[in-house]
C-alpha positions in Angstrom: 29.3 -9.7 -19.4 28.5 -13.3 -18.6 24.9 -14.5 -18.3 25.2 -15.0 -14.6 26.4 -11.4 -14.1 23.5 -10.1 -16.2 21.0 -12.1 -14.2 21.9 -10.5 -10.9 21.1 -7.1 -12.4 17.5 -8.1 -13.3 14.7 -6.7 -11.2 12.6 -9.3 -9.4 9.3 -10.2 -11.0 6.2 -8.2 -9.8 3.8 -9.9 -7.5 0.2 -9.1 -8.1 -2.2 -8.9 -5.1 -5.9 -8.3 -4.5 -7.9 -6.9 -1.6 -9.9 -9.1 0.9 -13.2 -8.1 -0.6 -14.9 -11.4 0.0 -16.0 -12.4 3.6 -15.4 -16.1 3.3 -11.6 -16.8 3.3 -12.1 -20.0 1.2 -13.9 -18.0 -1.5 -11.1 -15.3 -1.3 -8.4 -17.9 -1.7 -10.1 -19.8 -4.5 -10.7 -16.6 -6.5 -7.1 -15.4 -6.0 -5.6 -18.7 -7.0 -8.0 -19.2 -9.9 -7.0 -15.8 -11.4 -3.3 -16.1 -10.7 -2.9 -13.6 -7.9 0.2 -13.9 -5.7 -1.1 -12.4 -2.5 -3.8 -10.6 -0.5 -3.7 -7.0 0.7 -5.7 -7.6 3.9 -7.5 -4.5 5.1 -8.5 -4.5 8.7 -12.1 -3.6 9.5 -12.4 -1.6 12.8 -15.4 -3.7 13.8 -13.6 -7.0 13.1 -10.3 -6.3 15.0 -9.6 -9.2 17.4 -10.3 -8.1 20.9 -9.0 -11.1 23.0 -6.7 -14.1 22.6 -9.5 -16.4 21.4 -10.5 -13.9 18.6 -6.8 -13.5 17.7 -6.4 -17.2 17.4 -9.5 -17.5 15.2 -8.3 -14.7 13.0 -4.9 -16.2 12.7 -6.5 -19.4 11.4 -8.3 -17.4 8.7 -5.0 -16.0 7.6 -3.3 -19.3 7.7 -6.1 -20.8 5.5 -4.9 -18.4 2.7 -1.6 -20.3 2.3 0.3 -20.2 -0.1 -0.8 -16.7 -0.8 1.4 -14.0 0.6 -0.4 -11.6 2.9 0.3 -7.9 3.6 -1.8 -5.7 5.7 -3.6 -2.3 5.5 -5.3 -0.1 8.1 -7.8 2.2 6.3 -9.1 3.6 9.5 -11.3 6.6 9.0 -10.5 9.5 11.3 -8.1 7.6 13.5 -5.0 9.8 13.7 -1.7 9.2 15.5 -1.0 13.0 15.2 -4.3 14.2 16.7 -3.8 17.4 18.7 -6.0 16.0 21.5 -3.7 13.8 23.6 -6.4 11.3 24.5 -7.3 10.7 20.9 -3.6 10.5 19.9 -2.9 7.9 22.6 -5.9 5.8 21.7 -4.8 5.8 18.0 -1.2 4.9 18.8 -2.4 2.1 21.1 -4.6 0.7 18.3 -1.9 0.7 15.7 0.5 -1.0 18.2 -2.0 -3.7 18.8 -2.4 -4.2 15.0 1.4 -4.4 14.6 1.6 -7.1 17.3 -1.3 -9.1 15.6 0.4 -8.8 12.2 3.8 -9.9 13.7 2.3 -13.0 15.3 1.1 -14.2 12.0 4.5 -13.6 10.4 3.3 -10.6 8.5 6.1 -8.3 7.3 4.3 -5.2 5.9 1.6 -2.9 7.3 0.2 0.3 5.7 -1.4 3.2 7.6 -2.6 6.7 6.8 -2.4 10.2 8.1 -5.6 12.2 7.9 -7.8 9.6 6.3 -11.4 10.8 6.1 -10.6 14.3 7.2 -11.4 17.5 5.2 -9.0 19.6 7.4 -5.6 19.2 9.0 -6.4 21.7 11.7 -7.0 19.0 14.3 -3.6 17.4 13.5 -0.3 18.3 14.9 2.6 18.1 12.5 5.3 17.5 15.1 3.1 14.9 17.0 2.4 13.1 13.7 6.1 12.8 12.9 7.0 11.7 16.5 4.2 9.2 16.7 4.9 7.8 13.2 8.6 7.4 14.1 7.8 5.6 17.3 5.5 3.2 15.5 8.1 2.6 12.8 10.6 1.6 15.4 8.1 -0.5 17.3 7.2 -2.3 14.2 10.8 -2.8 13.1 11.5 -4.5 16.5 8.8 -7.0 15.5 10.2 -7.4 11.9 7.3 -5.5 10.4 7.8 -2.8 7.8 5.5 0.1 8.6 4.5 2.0 5.5 2.7 5.4 4.9 0.3 5.7 2.0 -0.2 8.9 0.0 -3.8 10.1 0.0 -5.7 12.3 -2.4 -6.0 15.1 0.1 -4.0 16.5 3.1 -0.3 16.4 4.0 0.4 13.1 2.3 -1.1 14.4 -0.9 1.7 17.0 -1.2 5.0 15.5 -2.4 7.1 18.0 -0.4 5.3 17.2 2.9 5.1 13.5 2.1 8.8 13.5 1.6 9.3 15.0 5.0 7.0 12.6 6.8 8.9 9.7 5.3 12.4 11.1 5.9 11.8 12.2 9.5 9.9 9.0 10.5 11.8 6.4 8.6 8.6 4.8 7.3 8.3 2.9 4.1 6.0 3.9 1.3 2.8 2.5 -0.1 2.3 4.4 -3.3 -1.4 4.8 -4.4 -1.3 5.6 -8.1 -5.0 6.7 -8.1 -4.5 9.2 -5.2 -1.4 10.5 -7.0 -3.5 11.2 -10.0 -6.3 12.9 -8.1 -4.5 15.0 -5.6 -4.6 18.8 -6.2 -0.8 19.1 -6.2 -0.7 17.0 -9.4 -4.0 18.2 -10.9 -2.7 21.8 -10.8 0.6 20.7 -12.3 2.6 22.0 -9.4 4.0 18.4 -9.1 4.1 15.2 -11.0 3.2 11.7 -9.7 6.9 10.8 -9.7 7.6 13.5 -7.2 6.1 11.2 -4.5 8.7 8.6 -5.3 11.9 10.2 -6.5 13.4 10.9 -3.1 12.7 7.4 -1.7 13.2 4.8 -4.5 14.6 2.3 -2.0 11.7 2.6 0.4 8.7 1.8 -1.9 7.4 -1.5 -0.7 3.8 -1.6 -2.0 1.6 0.0 -4.6 -2.2 0.4 -5.0 -3.1 0.1 -8.6 -6.3 1.3 -10.3 -7.1 4.2 -12.6 -8.8 6.9 -10.5 -10.9 7.5 -7.4 -14.3 9.3 -7.9 -16.3 10.5 -5.0 -19.4 8.4 -4.5 -18.1 5.7 -6.9 -14.9 4.6 -5.3 -12.0 3.2 -7.3 -12.4 3.0 -11.0 -10.6 0.4 -13.1 -8.6 1.4 -16.1 -10.3 1.1 -19.5 -7.1 0.4 -21.4 -3.4 0.2 -20.8 -2.9 3.9 -21.7 -4.8 4.9 -18.6 -2.1 3.6 -16.2 1.0 2.7 -18.2 3.0 5.8 -17.3 2.3 5.3 -13.6 3.2 1.6 -13.8 6.4 2.7 -15.4 7.1 4.7 -12.2 6.6 1.6 -10.1 9.0 -0.4 -12.3 11.6 2.3 -12.3 11.3 2.6 -8.5 11.8 -1.2 -8.0 8.3 -1.7 -6.4 7.4 -5.3 -6.9 4.2 -5.7 -4.9 1.1 -4.3 -6.7 -2.3 -4.5 -5.1 -5.1 -4.1 -7.7 -7.3 -2.1 -5.4 -10.6 -2.8 -6.9 -13.2 -4.4 -4.6 -15.6 -6.0 -7.1 -14.8 -9.0 -9.3 -15.6 -7.7 -12.8 -13.5 -4.5 -12.4 -10.7 -6.5 -10.7 -10.5 -9.0 -13.5 -10.5 -6.1 -16.0 -7.7 -4.4 -14.2 -5.7 -7.7 -14.0 -5.9 -8.2 -17.7 -4.6 -4.7 -18.4 -1.8 -5.1 -15.9 -0.9 -8.4 -17.4 -0.9 -6.8 -20.8 1.5 -4.2 -19.5 3.8 -6.7 -17.9 4.0 -8.9 -21.0 4.3 -6.0 -23.4 6.8 -3.2 -23.7 6.7 -2.6 -19.9 8.1 -6.1 -19.4 11.4 -4.9 -20.7 11.9 -2.9 -17.6 11.8 -6.1 -15.5 14.9 -7.4 -17.3 16.8 -4.2 -17.8 20.5 -4.9 -17.2 23.4 -2.6 -16.2 25.2 -1.0 -19.1 27.5 -3.5 -20.7 
């Protein structure tokens, strides 16, 4: 096989992103570029969502100031559910996400992640059918605006069970944001009923983003890996699935830099071979 033919089988290089954990966009941009990040995973704050055209314009200028970093978007909205059994709450949640989708589209954003059941300790107030219908509607609405809407797996609830997560993705057409910490912590994996790869196997062409850290501990948040062994197997899953956008989801500088060094070690070591794997010759 000629070199040009081999090249076309190579997987594209991974882009490493960080969260918007600094208030000042200039500080955020300077830090990201100083440490070689390719992009920002911008989490919306409920209190900071633009409420009128003037606020949208000011926010868009903040995003533009982050150029040349690529920006993708994240809605970690606690107890805001598009599948709520109460019609009023369901409509308000759907309207909020439609607004966010429009704002993202106006800045040229192509990816937005949301959750089902975030902050809840019960799914009793959620309707399975309404969740699927609402998610499908949002996926189509976003697609019309050239935005990929993605669903993230959580550590608890429907999206923490690979069999139910698979149905939510398949029935709605959503993309996937795979959180490797949640996949480690969820009861379905802890009890060895499933493995982390079970979240990915049915959808390897739909995994657009990953959240990378070691584990999530209640009261402490996201914990960075101590060494490459902590996360190497889960990073292998991302490589095998062709996921090329990895957000290091650590919101403090020291832990973020530590995680970055370990991920770089993985990408330049044995794991890097997966980036240049070719078809059988």
